C-alpha positions as CSV (number, residue, x, y, z in Angstrom):
1,X,11.6,0.4,-16.2
2,X,10.0,3.4,-14.6
3,X,8.4,2.6,-11.3
4,X,5.7,4.8,-9.8
5,X,4.8,4.0,-6.3
6,X,1.7,5.2,-4.5
7,X,2.6,4.0,-1.0
8,X,3.0,5.3,2.6
9,X,6.0,7.5,3.3
10,X,6.9,9.4,6.4
11,X,8.0,13.0,5.9
12,X,7.3,14.3,9.4
13,X,10.1,16.1,11.4
14,X,10.1,13.6,14.2
15,X,11.0,10.6,11.9
16,X,14.2,9.0,12.9
17,X,15.7,7.8,9.6
18,X,18.0,4.8,9.8
19,X,20.1,3.0,7.3
20,X,19.2,-0.7,7.2
21,X,22.1,-3.1,7.2
22,X,22.1,-6.2,4.9
23,X,23.9,-8.1,7.6
24,X,20.9,-7.9,9.9
25,X,18.6,-10.0,7.7
26,X,21.2,-12.3,6.1
27,X,20.3,-15.3,8.2
28,X,16.6,-14.8,7.5
29,X,16.6,-13.9,3.9
30,X,19.5,-15.8,2.4
31,X,22.3,-14.4,0.3
32,X,20.4,-14.7,-2.9
33,X,17.9,-12.1,-1.8
34,X,20.5,-9.5,-0.6
35,X,20.8,-8.0,-4.1
36,X,17.7,-6.0,-3.3
37,X,19.6,-4.2,-0.5
38,X,22.9,-3.9,-2.3
39,X,21.4,-2.4,-5.5
40,X,19.7,0.5,-3.8
41,X,18.0,3.2,-5.9
42,X,16.5,6.3,-4.3
43,X,12.9,7.2,-5.0
44,X,12.0,10.8,-5.8
45,X,9.0,12.5,-4.3
46,X,6.5,14.5,-6.3
47,X,3.2,16.3,-5.4
48,X,0.8,16.2,-8.3
49,X,-2.7,17.2,-9.0
50,X,-5.1,14.4,-10.1
51,X,-8.6,15.5,-11.0
52,X,-8.3,18.5,-8.7
53,X,-6.9,16.5,-5.7
54,X,-3.4,16.7,-4.3
55,X,-1.6,13.4,-4.6
56,X,1.7,12.2,-3.2
57,X,3.8,10.2,-5.6
58,X,7.1,8.3,-5.3
59,X,9.0,7.4,-8.5
60,X,11.9,5.2,-9.3
61,X,13.3,5.4,-12.8
62,X,15.3,2.8,-14.6
63,X,17.6,3.3,-17.6
64,X,15.8,0.6,-19.6
65,X,12.1,1.4,-19.9
66,X,10.6,-2.0,-20.6
67,X,7.8,-1.9,-18.0
68,X,5.8,0.6,-15.9
69,X,5.1,-0.8,-12.4
70,X,2.3,1.0,-10.4
71,X,2.1,0.1,-6.7
72,X,-1.2,0.9,-4.9
73,X,-1.2,0.6,-1.1
74,X,-3.7,-0.7,1.3
75,X,-5.5,1.5,3.9
76,X,-3.9,3.7,5.1
77,X,-1.6,4.7,2.3
78,X,-0.2,8.0,1.1
79,X,-1.2,8.2,-2.6
80,X,-4.9,7.8,-1.6
81,X,-6.7,11.2,-1.5
82,X,-6.4,12.9,1.9
83,X,-4.2,10.2,3.4
84,X,-1.1,12.5,3.4
85,X,0.4,14.5,6.3
86,X,-1.3,17.8,5.1
87,X,-5.0,18.3,5.0
88,X,-5.1,19.4,1.3
89,X,-8.9,18.7,1.0
90,X,-10.0,20.7,4.1
91,X,-11.4,17.7,6.0
92,X,-13.5,16.2,3.2
93,X,-13.9,12.4,3.5
94,X,-13.5,10.1,0.5
95,X,-15.1,6.6,0.0
96,X,-13.6,3.5,-1.5
97,X,-15.3,4.2,-4.8
98,X,-13.9,7.7,-4.9
99,X,-10.4,6.4,-4.2
100,X,-10.9,3.9,-7.1
101,X,-12.0,6.8,-9.4
102,X,-9.0,8.7,-8.3
103,X,-6.6,5.9,-9.4
104,X,-8.4,5.6,-12.7
105,X,-7.9,9.4,-13.2
106,X,-4.2,8.9,-12.4
107,X,-3.9,6.3,-15.1
108,X,-5.6,8.5,-17.7
109,X,-3.6,11.6,-16.7
110,X,-0.2,10.3,-16.0
111,X,0.0,7.0,-18.0
112,X,-2.1,7.8,-21.1
113,X,1.0,8.2,-23.3
114,X,3.1,5.5,-21.8
115,X,4.2,3.1,-24.6
116,X,5.5,0.3,-22.4
117,X,3.2,-2.3,-20.7
118,X,1.8,-1.5,-17.2
119,X,2.1,-3.9,-14.3
120,X,-0.1,-3.3,-11.2
121,X,0.9,-4.3,-7.7
122,X,-1.6,-3.8,-4.9
123,X,-1.5,-4.5,-1.2
124,X,-4.7,-5.4,0.8
125,X,-7.5,-3.2,-0.4
126,X,-5.0,-1.9,-2.9
127,X,-5.3,-5.3,-4.6
128,X,-9.0,-4.8,-5.0
129,X,-8.4,-1.4,-6.5
130,X,-5.8,-2.8,-8.8
131,X,-8.2,-5.4,-10.1
132,X,-10.9,-2.8,-10.7
133,X,-8.3,-0.8,-12.7
134,X,-7.2,-3.9,-14.6
135,X,-10.9,-4.6,-15.5
136,X,-11.1,-1.1,-17.0
137,X,-7.7,-0.8,-18.7
138,X,-7.1,-4.4,-19.7
139,X,-5.4,-3.2,-22.9
140,X,-2.8,-1.1,-21.1
141,X,-2.3,-3.4,-18.0
142,X,-0.8,-6.8,-18.8
143,X,-0.2,-8.2,-15.3
144,X,-1.7,-7.7,-11.8
145,X,-0.2,-8.8,-8.5
146,X,-2.2,-8.8,-5.2
147,X,-0.2,-8.8,-2.0
148,X,-2.3,-10.3,0.9
149,X,-5.4,-9.2,-1.0
150,X,-8.7,-8.0,0.5
151,X,-11.1,-8.8,-2.2
152,X,-14.4,-9.7,-0.5
153,X,-16.1,-9.6,2.9
154,X,-15.8,-12.5,5.3
155,X,-18.6,-12.6,7.8
156,X,-16.6,-15.2,9.8
157,X,-13.5,-13.0,10.2
158,X,-13.2,-11.6,13.8
159,X,-10.7,-9.0,12.5
160,X,-13.0,-7.7,9.8
161,X,-15.9,-7.6,12.3
162,X,-13.8,-5.6,14.7
163,X,-12.7,-3.1,12.1
164,X,-16.2,-2.8,10.7
165,X,-17.6,-2.1,14.2
166,X,-15.0,0.6,14.9
167,X,-15.3,2.2,11.5
168,X,-19.1,2.3,11.7
169,X,-19.2,4.1,15.1
170,X,-18.7,7.8,14.8
171,X,-18.0,8.1,18.5
172,X,-15.2,5.5,18.4
173,X,-13.8,7.0,15.2
174,X,-13.7,10.4,16.9
175,X,-12.0,8.9,20.0
176,X,-9.3,7.1,17.9
177,X,-8.7,10.2,15.8
178,X,-8.2,12.3,18.9
179,X,-5.6,9.9,20.4
180,X,-2.9,10.8,18.0
181,X,-2.6,14.5,18.8
182,X,-2.8,13.7,22.6
183,X,0.0,11.1,22.4
184,X,1.9,13.4,20.1
185,X,2.3,15.9,23.0
186,X,4.5,13.3,24.8
187,X,8.3,13.3,24.2
188,X,9.2,11.5,21.1
189,X,11.1,8.7,22.8
190,X,8.2,8.0,25.1
191,X,5.5,7.9,22.4
192,X,7.8,5.7,20.2
193,X,8.3,3.3,23.1
194,X,4.5,3.1,23.7
195,X,3.9,2.3,20.0
196,X,6.5,-0.4,19.9
197,X,5.4,-2.0,23.1
198,X,1.7,-1.9,22.4
199,X,1.7,-2.8,18.7
200,X,4.7,-5.0,18.0
201,X,8.2,-5.4,19.6
202,X,9.4,-7.0,16.4
203,X,8.3,-4.1,14.2
204,X,10.9,-2.4,12.1
205,X,12.2,1.1,13.0
206,X,10.5,2.6,9.9
207,X,7.2,1.1,10.8
208,X,7.3,2.4,14.4
209,X,8.1,5.8,13.0
210,X,5.3,5.7,10.5
211,X,2.8,4.8,13.3
212,X,4.3,7.4,15.6
213,X,1.6,9.8,16.9
214,X,3.3,12.9,15.5
215,X,2.6,11.5,12.1
216,X,-0.8,12.9,10.9
217,X,-1.4,9.6,9.1
218,X,-1.7,7.8,12.4
219,X,-5.0,9.7,13.2
220,X,-6.4,10.7,9.9
221,X,-10.2,10.3,9.9
222,X,-10.1,9.4,6.2
223,X,-8.5,6.1,7.1
224,X,-11.6,5.0,9.2
225,X,-14.0,6.5,6.7
226,X,-12.5,4.6,3.8
227,X,-12.6,1.4,6.0
228,X,-16.3,2.0,6.7
229,X,-17.1,2.3,3.0
230,X,-15.0,-0.8,2.2
231,X,-17.5,-2.8,4.2
232,X,-20.4,-1.0,2.6
233,X,-19.3,-1.3,-1.0
234,X,-17.3,-4.5,-1.3
235,X,-18.9,-7.7,-2.6
236,X,-19.4,-10.8,-0.5
237,X,-17.5,-12.9,-3.0
238,X,-14.6,-12.1,-5.4
239,X,-15.4,-11.9,-9.1
240,X,-14.4,-15.5,-9.9
241,X,-15.4,-15.3,-13.5
242,X,-13.1,-12.4,-14.2
243,X,-10.3,-14.0,-12.3
244,X,-10.6,-17.2,-14.2
245,X,-10.6,-15.4,-17.5
246,X,-7.4,-13.5,-16.5
247,X,-5.8,-16.3,-14.5
248,X,-2.5,-16.1,-16.6
249,X,-2.3,-12.3,-15.9
250,X,-3.1,-12.3,-12.1
251,X,-1.1,-13.5,-9.2
252,X,-1.7,-13.4,-5.4
253,X,0.8,-13.5,-2.5
254,X,-1.0,-14.9,0.5
255,X,-0.3,-14.7,4.2
256,X,0.2,-18.5,4.3
257,X,3.5,-18.0,2.5
258,X,6.9,-17.3,4.0
259,X,6.2,-13.8,5.5
260,X,3.1,-15.1,7.3
261,X,1.6,-11.6,8.0
262,X,-0.8,-9.4,6.2
263,X,1.2,-6.4,7.4
264,X,4.5,-7.7,6.1
265,X,6.1,-4.2,6.1
266,X,6.3,-4.3,9.9
267,X,9.5,-6.3,9.5
268,X,12.4,-5.7,7.1
269,X,12.8,-9.4,6.4
270,X,9.1,-9.6,5.3
271,X,9.4,-6.5,3.1
272,X,12.5,-7.9,1.4
273,X,11.0,-11.3,0.8
274,X,7.9,-9.8,-0.7
275,X,9.9,-7.5,-2.9
276,X,12.0,-10.4,-4.2
277,X,9.0,-12.6,-4.8
278,X,7.1,-9.8,-6.7
279,X,10.2,-9.2,-8.8
280,X,10.4,-12.9,-9.6
281,X,6.7,-13.1,-10.5
282,X,7.1,-10.2,-13.0
283,X,10.3,-11.6,-14.6
284,X,8.8,-15.1,-14.9
285,X,5.4,-14.2,-16.2
286,X,5.7,-10.9,-18.1
287,X,6.6,-12.5,-21.5
288,X,3.6,-14.8,-21.4
289,X,1.3,-11.9,-20.4
290,X,2.6,-9.7,-23.3
291,X,1.5,-12.4,-25.8
292,X,-2.1,-12.5,-24.6
């Protein structure tokens, strides 16, 4: 089962790589879920060209090619155009619709000749993008999973209102974008301490490193521009008719479940539980989806 992942990775020199111990989460996850840690497979990194745009790609290959799983991240996420550590596109900004078109081009370019079924897994706005791809390529895609999906605008959400206000202000965007380089001038141990103390003491080491100011992803203006266009382009309600028609081929993992956080990757235990749950969803539903 080849697995292509379009998701955030940290490749900056300041990243402190750590080996995660299974013992650390045993009490939280349970023994039955430790197989995800014990059966580790390394992902390979590849830089590809999709419709003229440089795209970071992580791939995990399996000996038995029964499925092709494509993971699409939220915002930010390496795998989106111009969300990587290098400014391949010379400062150009890309909207939500341009990012969706980019993923469609990826399907047509990289997966056109794939003979096995495709499963989409998307996080946050990546779930919305996944559904848009599913709508277009329903003959190739047989199952779609949304992790803490952002599918429609919610006028009553204070979080959405705050993000919308920040993304819509060019002055605030410029201020936020300039903070990363300034903090990046501090010694690594000091800036890492500030990130952990201000954003989350319970965050995993890898999350703190990914949010470290020396990572260009932490101050990429494309992140806020994409967020601004999300609020301009997204519908006020999900497409319930489409979801009802495809209800046997769509599943959502919501924040009310065990992990309890939209940003589940902040903690190793949350990441492992989500991975185990997604694996179970695919195993339990894929045969029914194939028959549709």
